[in-house]
N, C-alpha and C positions, 0 to 999 in steps of 0.2 A: 398645062397651067403655067402661064408666064414664060413661054418658051424663048422669048427674046432675051431672057436673063441668062441663057446658056451660051451666048456667043463668046467665042474666043478668037478675037480678030487677028492677033499678031502671029501666033505660033501654030504652024501646021502640025507640030508634033502631037498636040493634044487631039486634033482631029484624026490624025493617023492612029493614035492609041484607041480612040473610040471605034474606028473602023476595024482595028485588030480585035477589039472586044466583040464587035458584032460578028466578025468572022468566026471567033472562037465559040460564041453562043450557037451559031449556025452549025459548026462542026459538032458540038455536043448534041444538038438536036438530031443530027443525022446518025450519030453513033450511040445515042442513048439506048440503053437496055433497061428493062423493067427492074426496079429495085430488088435486090436479092431477098429471097424469103428465108426464114429461119430453117437451116438444114436439119434433117432428121437422121438419126443414127441408122446405119445399115442393119440388116437382119441379124448378122453375126456379131453385132456390137450393141446389144440391148443395154440401155442405161438403167442403172439401179437407183431408186430414190435415196436421197441422202437422209440419214437418221438425224434430222435437225430438230431442235426444240421449236415449240409453236411460235416463238417470237422471231425466228429467222426463217424467211421463205426458202423453199427448196431450191437448189441450184439448177440453173439451166444447163442441160447436157448438149455439148457441141462435139461433133466428130473431129478427129485429128486433122483432117484435111482443111478444115475451116478455121483453125486456131492459129493466128500468126505467131511467129517467134519474136519475143521481145527479150533481149539479153537481160539476165538477172531477174526475170519476172515470172511468177506463176500465180494465176488467179486462184485464191483460196476457195472460191465458190464453185470452181469447176474441178471435175475429176482429173487426175493426172492422165495424160494421153500416152499410151505405149505405141511406138512406131513398129509396124510390121504386119504382115498378113495375119488376119484373125486375132489380133491382139485384143485382149479383154480390157474393159474400162473398170478400174477399181471404184469402190464407193466414193462419193464426194465427201470432202472434209468441211466441217463447219468451222468458221473462223473463231478464234478465242480472243478475249480482251487483250491479251499480250501481243496481239498481232500488230499493235501500233509501232512496235520496234522492228518489224520486218519490212522488206522492200517489195512492193508496197502492198498494203492490204486494202482492197476496195471491194465494196459490195453493199447491199442493204444492211445497215447496222441497226435496223429496227428503231430509227429515230422517230420522234413524234410526227404524225402526219402534218404536212405543211399548211393545210387549209383549216386547221382548227384554232389557230392563233394562240396556242398555249405553250409554245416552246419557252423554256426558262433559261436558255443559255445565251450569253452575250458572246460576241466574236468581233475581232478587230477587222478593219477594212484592209483590202489589198490595194496598195498604191496603184494609180492608173498608169504609171510608167513601168510597171512590172511586166516582164515577158509572159506572165501568166495570161494576160488578156489577148495577145495575138494567138496564143495556143488555143484558148477557149473559143475565140471567134472563129478560128478555123474548124474546130470540132463542131461548132454550131452550123457552119456553112457546109460541112460534110453531111448534114442531115440529122444531127443528133443534138443533145443538150437543149431539148425543146422548152424546158422551164426557165432558161436563161433570158433575162431581159437585157439584150445586148445594147439597148439605147440608154440604159441607166447604169452608169459606173461611178464609183467603185462598188464592188460586191464585198460582202464579208467572207471570211474564210469558211464559216459554217454554211452559209448559203451556197457557196461553190460546191461544197461536199454534197449538199442536198441535190443540186443539179446533176452531179456526176452519178449519185446513187440512182436517180430517176432514169438515167440513160444507160446504166450498166448492162441490163439484160438485153436491150436492143443491140448495143454495140457488140457484145460478145456473141449474140446469136447470128448477126450478119457477118461478123468476122473480117471487117475492113481493117487491114493492117495499120493504116495510118490512124484510124480512129482508136483502135485498141492501144496503140503506143501513146497517143495523146491522153487517153483515159488513165493509163498507168502513170505517166509523168505528173499529170495534174492532181491525181489522187495522192500520190506520194507527197506532193507539196502540202496538202492539208490533212495528212494522216494523223497529226496530233489531235484533230477534232473528233477522232473516233471515240465515242463514249465507252465507259466501262459497262459491266453487266447491268448496272442500274441505268435504265433508258434515259434518265434526266441528269445523271451525274457523270459528266465528262471528266471531272477532275479539274484541278487548277493547272493551267498551262502557262509557262513563263520562260523567259530567256531571251537571248540575243537572236534576232531573226536574220539580219544581214549585217555584214561589214564590207564596205566597198571603198574603192578609190578610183578616180578617173583622171588620167593624164591626158591633157589636150593641148596641142600646139597649133597655132594659127600663123600663117604667113600672108601678108597683104592686108589691105584695109577691109574691114567688115562693116555690115549694117546692123544697127541695134536700135531700131526705131519703128516699132510695130504700128504706131499711130500715124506715121507719115510715109517714110521711104521704104521700110521693109526690115526683115530680120535675116541674119545669116544662120542662126541656130534657133529653131522654133520648138514649141511644146517642151520647154525645159525649165518650167517654174520661174522664169525671169531671172535665172542665175546670171551672175556677171561673167562677161567674156570680153577680151580684147586681143589684139595681135600680140603674139608672144606665147609664153608658157602659162597655161591655166590648170587649175587643179580643184577637184572636190574630193573630200574624204569624209565618210560618214558612217553611221550605224543606225539600226532600228531595233526596237525591242517590242516584244509581245507579252502581254500579261492578261490572262483571262481567268476569272474566278466566278462561277455561277452567273448571275445576272450582270456582272460588271466586267468591263474590259478596259485596258489602257494600252494605247499604241503611241510610241514616241520615236520620231525619226529626226536626227540632228546631223548637221554636217558643217565642216569647215570649208569655206569657199575662197579661192584665190584667183584674182585676175590682175594683170599688170596695168599700168597707167595707159591712158589713151588720149588722143588729141581731141576728140569730140567735135562738136559743131562750133563754127565761128559765131561771134556775136551777131553778125549780119544775117547769117542763115537762121539762127535762133529767132531773131526778130521777124524774119520773113515767115517762118512756120507759125509763130505765135499770132501774127497778123491773119494768116489763113484760118486759124482756130478762133479768131475773134477775141483774143486775150491781149490786153496791152502789155508791152514788154519794155520797161524803161531802161533795162540794162542789168548786168550781173551784180551791181551793187545792191540791188533790192532783193534780199534773200527770200522775201515772202513770195516773189513771183518767179523764182527758179522752178522750172517745171520738170517733173519726173518723165513726162511724155516726150520731152525734147532733150537729148543728151548733149547739153552744152559743155564745151571743153574749157580748160583742160580737165580730163577725168582722172582722178586719183586712183592709185592702186587699191584694190578691194581685198580685205582679209577678214571677213566676218565669220563668226560661228552662228548658224541660223537653225532654228527649229523648222524643218520642212513640214512636219506634221506632228501634232500633239493632241490626241483625242481621248477623252474619258467618256465612256458610253455606259448606258443602262438599258437592258433589254426587257421589253414587256410586250406581250401579245404580238410577236412578229415584228416589232419596231426596235430600232436602235435610236435612243434619245441621247444626244451627245452634245458636248461643248468643247471648243478648242479649234484646232487648225486641221481641217481635213480636205481631201481631194474631192473633185467633182468633175464628171465628164458626161455631158448630155448630148445624145445623138449617136447614130449608128456608124459614123465614119471612123476611119483609123487615123487619117491625117489631121483632122480638126473637128471641133464641135462648134456649131454656130452659136449656141447659147452659152456653153461653158466648156472649158478644157483646162489643161495644165500649162497653157502658154504663159500665164502670169503666176506670181506667187500666190499660194493659198491664203484665204482670209480667215480671221478668227470669227467664229460664228456659233450660234445655237442651232441645232439641227434635229429634225424628226424625220426619220427615214424608214419607210416600210421596206424591209430588206428581204422579205419572203413574199411570194405571190399570195394575193388575197382573193378569196372567192366570196362574192356577194350573192346571196340567194336571188334568183330570177335574173338579175342584171348580168351576172357572169355567164348565163346561158346565151346571152347575145354578144357581149364584148369580151368574154373570157376573163381569166384572172387579171388583176391589176396590181400595179405598184405605184407608190407616190413618194415624193421627197420634198421637204421644205427646209430652208435655212435662212437666217437673217444675221447680218454682221456689218462691220464698218469697212470702208475702203480707204486705202492710204495712197499718198502721192498726188492728191488733188489739192489745188490751191484756188480754184474758181468754180464753185465754192470749195471750202476746205472740209475734208473728212465727212463726205456724205455717207449714207448707209445704203445697203442693198438687201433685198429679199428676193428669193426665187421659189417658185412652186412648179412641180412637174407631176403629171399623171400619165401613166403608160398602161396600155392594155394589149392583150394578145388574143384576138378572137379565134385564131386557129394556131396550131403549132408552127405554121410557116409564115404567119403574118403578125406584125407588131406595129403599133402606132402610138403616138402620144402628143400631148400638148404641154408647153412650158411657158412660163411668164417670169420676167425679171423686171424689177422696178428699183431705180436709184433715186433716192430722195433726201432732202434736208441738206445740212451742212452750214458751217460758219461762213458768213459772207454771201449767203444766197441773196440775189438781187431782188429789190422791191421797187415798184413803180413810184416815182415821186408824185404826190397828189397835185393835180392841176396840170400835169404834163402828159404827153403822149408816149414818149420813148425814153425819157430820162429816168435813170434808176440809181439807187443807192444801196449798198450792202445792208441788209437788215437781218439776215439769217433765218433759218427755219429749224426750230427745235426738233430733236429726235425724241419723241415720246409716244405713248400709246395712241394719242389722238392722230398724230401725223402718220403713224404706221398704218392704222386702220383706214385712214383716208386713201393712202396709196394702195393698200391691199384691195380695197373694193372699188377702185376707180377704173371704169371702163368707157367713159364718155369723153368726147372732145372737151377741151377746156379753152377758155378765152385767154387772150394775152394778159388781161388784168389779173386773172387767177394764177397764171403761170408766174407772173412777176409779183408774187405775194407769198406770205408765209403759209398759205393754203395750197401751194403747188403740190399736186399729187405725185410729181416726179417724172423722170424719164422712163417710159414704159416700152418694153420689148416683148414680143410674143414669138414663140417657136412652135413649129409643127414638124414631125419626122415620121417616117415609116420605113420598115424593112420587110422584104418579101422574098422567101425562098421559092423560086419559080416552080409551078406545077410540072410534074414529070422530070424535073431537073433539080429537085431540092437537095440532092447530094452533090450538086455541082455549082449552081449559080444563085447568088443572092443579090437582089436589086434593092437599092435604098436611096433615100433623099432626106436631107436635113435643110430646114429653111427658117429664116427669122425675118421679122419686120418690126418697124418702129412706129409706135402710135397707131396701130391697128389691132383689132381683136385677135386675129390669127392671120398667118400668111395665106390661108385658104381664101379668106374674104378679100384679100388685096394682093393677088399674085404679082401684079406689075410693080408693086412697091416692096416686094420681098427680095431677100438675098437667099442664095441656094448653094448647097453642096451635094450634088447627086453623085452616085457611085455604083459600081458593079464589082462584085468579088467572085472570081472563078476559083473555087477551092481545090480543084484537081482537073487534070486533063486526061482524056483517053490514052492509055498506054504510058502516061507520065504522071502517076499518082502523087509523086513528091513535088511536083511543080504547081504553083498557084500564081494567079495574076489579079491585081486589084488596080482600079483606076477611079479617081475622084476629081471632079471639077469643083471650082469655087468661084462664086460671082457675087460680090457685094456692090457692083456698079449697076444698080437697078435701072430699069427703063424710065421710071418717072423722073421728071425734071427736078423734083424737089431734092434728089440725091446729088445734084451737082455741087462742086466745090467741097466735097467731103463732109457735108453737113446733114447727113441723114442716118445711115447705118453706123452704129457704135458712137454716135455723137448726138448732142442735144444743145439747143440754144442757151439753156440755163446751166446744165451740167456739161460744160464745154470740154472737159477732159473725159467725159463719157464713160464708155464701157471698159475702164482700165483699173488696174490695181498696181501701185508702185510703177506706173509708166507703161505697163504692157497690157494689151487687149486680153480680156478674160475669155473671149470667144475664139473665133477662127483667126489664125495667124495671117490670113490673106489681107486683113485690114479693113478700113471703113469704106473705101471705095476702090475696088480693084477687081481684076479677073486673074484667075490662076488655076492651078490644079496639081495633082500628084499622080504618079503611077509607080507600082511596085511589081517586080518579078522576083519570086522567091523559090529557091530550091531547098527543100527540107532534108537535112542530113539525118535527123532523127526527130523525135517528138519535141525536144527542147533545144535543137540546134539547127541553124539554117544559114544560108548565104543569100543575100538580098541586094538587088540593084534598085535604086530609087531615083526618079527624076522629079524635080519640083520647079514650077514656073509661076511667076507673078508679074503683073503689069498694072501700074497706077496711071490713070489717064491724065492728060494735060489740064483738064478743067478742075482738077483737085490740086495736084502739085505741079507748078509751072515746069514745062519741059517734059513732064512725065518721068516715071522710073520703071525699071524692069530688072528682073532677076532670073537667072537660069542656074540650076544646081544639078549635079550628078553625084550620087552617094553610093558607095559600096560598103556593105556591112557584113561582118561575120559574127555569129553568136555560137560559141563552142564551149562545151564542158571540158575543162582541163582535168577535172576530177569530179566524182559524183556530187560534191558539195562546193565546187569552185567553178565559176562561170567567167568566160572571157567575152566581152562585147567590144569588138574593134571595128573602126570605120574610117574611111577616107572620103572627104567631100571636096569637090571642086565647084567654085561659084564664079560666075561672071555677072556683073551688075552695072547699071548706068543710072545716075541721079545727078544731072547737072544743076538743076534748080536755079534758073536765071532770076535776077532781081525783077520785081514787078512794081507797079504803081497802083495807088488806089486801094480800096478795100476788096480784095479778091477779084480785081478786074483783069488780072493776067495780061496787062500790057507790059511787055518786056522793055526795060529801060537800061539794063546793064548786062554785064557778062555773067557767067555762071558763078554761083555762090558756093558750089561744092565741086566735085570733080567733073571737068569738062569731058574727059574721055572715059571709056569703059574701064572698069577696075576688075581685078581678079583676086581671089584669095583661095587658100588651101587649108583644110582642117584635117588633122590626123588625131585620132583619139583611141584610147584603149582603157576600158574599165574592167577591173577585176572585182568580182563579188563573191564573197564567202557566205554560204548558208549554214550556220552552225546548227547543231541539234537543239531543239527545244526540250524543255524538261516538264515533267508533270509532278503533281503532289504525291502520286503513287510511286515515284521513284523510277518511272519508265523514261527512257530517252526516245525521242521521236523527231520526225522531220519538222 
């Protein structure tokens, strides 16, 4: 489907990476053995049934040889294993409610079944930049965590506990050391969600969840322009950064009581002053966007999408997330500022990611799998998500609104797919056609009300130019399709996935040549190297249709000229509105929540969008290490080389070069060194228990 969209013309490294990926898959196919079956106890080690109450299922008995050693951990649902010939297995122990204070206690807690829609407990979301997601995605790609919808993030803490409970017996029976350790670490993270003896009364959970500080130093000139030239630091909530010393210091709190929950995450952000773009370069890029730019004296036309200099030092305190939620029938109904990530990729989400700052919105999110009679026999359980809110940083028109809807299904444990739609509509200064003219417009505005919302929500047909240039404009419409597939006979090793988005088409499936793509493959382990994994993703928004030239198709619209952005940053994939690129990661896992990772990232913008074209090459080395059980170090070094000469042009996007470069004529390099320390304090409960 639209294979021409996958070309990567400049760099052979991505082609080499795909070749390596193919060779790895072939190697796995040659060495693949049947998935291990649940071991049985030897004749001289007969298991004894656990004297458990009816509300707790009996423990699965596993022989000593199949139980991996995890330091500081013993599964309370399994009998202690005595090492030695003929050692007997004592009776299994039943976990008690006080186990929330132990490290860790996981197993079926007799929570309400997930398909009856009657859970009464609210739970806060896990931020999408949390290390929990790489851990959970690896556990899924190892062949477990079948009930996880990896394409819809964030998850709530309680929904993650449900996923882990559903996978507990299978993981312990098969005894994969990597999976067991991940299970232990992940369950320790959400152990506070363990309910008391009352199946519906978890108790009130509250306290500081994280305290963190990131020290970041940059040498050399960076890029900070996701709408045109590129970004040096991506998927970072649009936080400020410039050459010199940068810092973020913040905290997050969790408060959960019955059907209500409140999550607050705030931080101080510092970045030094920067030179920014010259007036000439700003005018050139504004001309490409089709926005008149009279100069810096007109404050109304200073654009967040173009970092015009000089840039002052930044020292704001910002609420990164602030969400008040109410839980009903498997849904979290919330208001405030919350994360969103749509798509199976790790490096980017075509429809939504954390590349830009979160927006304030009203949200209805089905956080637990939903089983629909008859229909779920065909497409499996489903999840859906909806939110609506306003965008900032737009001036043409000003302050439009956005809504997005996502529906995801899992027909089999190994296959997931979904559809998503985003519409940006309204705003002050929305252009309207002057009566009696063909192309002359005047700002008239489009109100944000129920009528315009419903018109944009139900709009699926093409519109005429006269409708677009009126207060009845349905808005800029984008559609996304994604799928992920754990390959047959290799579902413990290989996950294949694709994310795609298109503009003004019903779905990317109906218009593959007009769609943008992020395909990827994740190899979660290698034969004889179970701690090593490899992931590669391509990204292509330079679609094959001629309508995408000059950057006026993906993430852009003729009316909403600052398009798919919030406060100047693209809300979708960092690759930008017309570019090719990709990422590759090679990771060695020191333990379940510690790893060393090498990442390569590449991006190229063609000349028919930005004159002269731009390119980026990055190499990043990262270490995630626990200095203490509750203190995490995330340190990384990044080297970048980029080119963005941007010669002066004449005409309206004619790209006839008439002058020298408006930016740097030669290749530039920069170095980024960062270290973040995160402390995970103990949460408290109304019962007086202390837990993770």
